[in-house]
N, C-alpha and C positions, 0 to 999 in steps of 0.2 A: 553588539547587535546580535539578536536571537535568530537563528536560521535553521530551517530543516530542508536537507538537500537529498532529493530522491535520485536513484540511479538504478541501473540494471535492466532497463526496457529494452526493446528491440523488436525485430521482425521474426516471427516464428510461425512454423506451419501448424495447423490444426492438430491437436493431440501432443504438442510439444510442451516444453516446460521453460520457465524463466523464474529467476530469484530477484526479487527487488529489494533494495536497501534504503533506508531513510536515516540519515545521520544528523544529529543535532549539534549545533555549535552555539556557543555564547551562553548557555546554561544547561544544567542537567535536567533531563526529563524523567529520571528515573522514578519520581514520585507522581508521575502523571499516567493516567490511562491514555492509550495511543491507539490511533485508528489509520486505516488505509481507506481511500476514497478513489472514486474514478469518475471521469466525465468523458462521455462519448459524443461525437460531433452532433450537434443539434438536441442534445439532451441535458437534463439537469445533472449536477454532480450528485453522485449516490454513495452511501455507505457500502463498504466492501467487507472490511474485517476489523475487529477491535480486540485490544488486549489490555487487562489491568494487571494487578499484582498476582492474581490467581486464577483467572478465567479468561477464555477467549470467546468471541462471538462472530458470526458470519451471516452475511446475506444468504437467502435461500438459494440464489443463483450460483454461488460458489462453493457452498457447503460440500464437503467431501473431496473438493478439488484443490482449494487454496489452504495454506496454513501460515498463521501469523505467529511471529516469535520475537523475542527481544533479547538484547545482550546489554544489560545496564552498564557494565564496565566499559563498553565501547559507545554508549549513548546512541545506540543504533536498534532500529526496528526493521524486521525482515518480512517479506511476503514471498513464500514459496507458492508458486502457480504451476499445477500440473493439468495435464489433459485440457489444454487451452482450447477455446472455442472462438470462432470468428466474432461471436457477440462480446467477447471479452475485450475487444479492441477499444482502446480509450487512452486518455492520459491519467495516469495514476499519481495520486498525491498522498502525503501523510500528514497527520495533524494530531493535535491533542483531542481527547473527548471529555467534555464538550469541545467543539473546535474552537481554537483561538485564532489570533491574528498572526498565524505563522504559515499560511499558504505560500509554498514554494513554486518553483517552475514545473514540477511534476516530471515524470518520465513517460515517454510514449511507448505503449504496447500495441503492436499490430499483429493480428493473427489472421493468416491467409488460409483459405479453405482449399 
C-alpha cells in the first residue's frame, strides 16, 4: 500500500519556524515531482511549493519564506517554513505533481499572532 505521511506541524508564534517532513512508503517517489499543499478552514486546498529533479517552485504567498527540498535516499520531502504568519495556519499535505491518489492525513500548522 502506497502512503505519504506528513509530520512536523505544531503551534508556533508569528515569526517562528517549522520543518515539515513527508515520508513515502510502499513505493519510491524519486522519479516523481512532488509538492506541498495546504488547506485552511473554509478554504480550498492550495499549492504551496513543488520540486522536481532540478527546480523548485513556490506560491507567491510563501516565496522567500519557505524552502522545499528532498532526500531521495530517505524517500522524504521537506518543507522548511520560516517567518511564519497567522495566514499560514492550515493543514499541510504532500502529494505528487500532478496530484495522485496519495492524500494523507496532513499535519496541522497553527501560527499565533
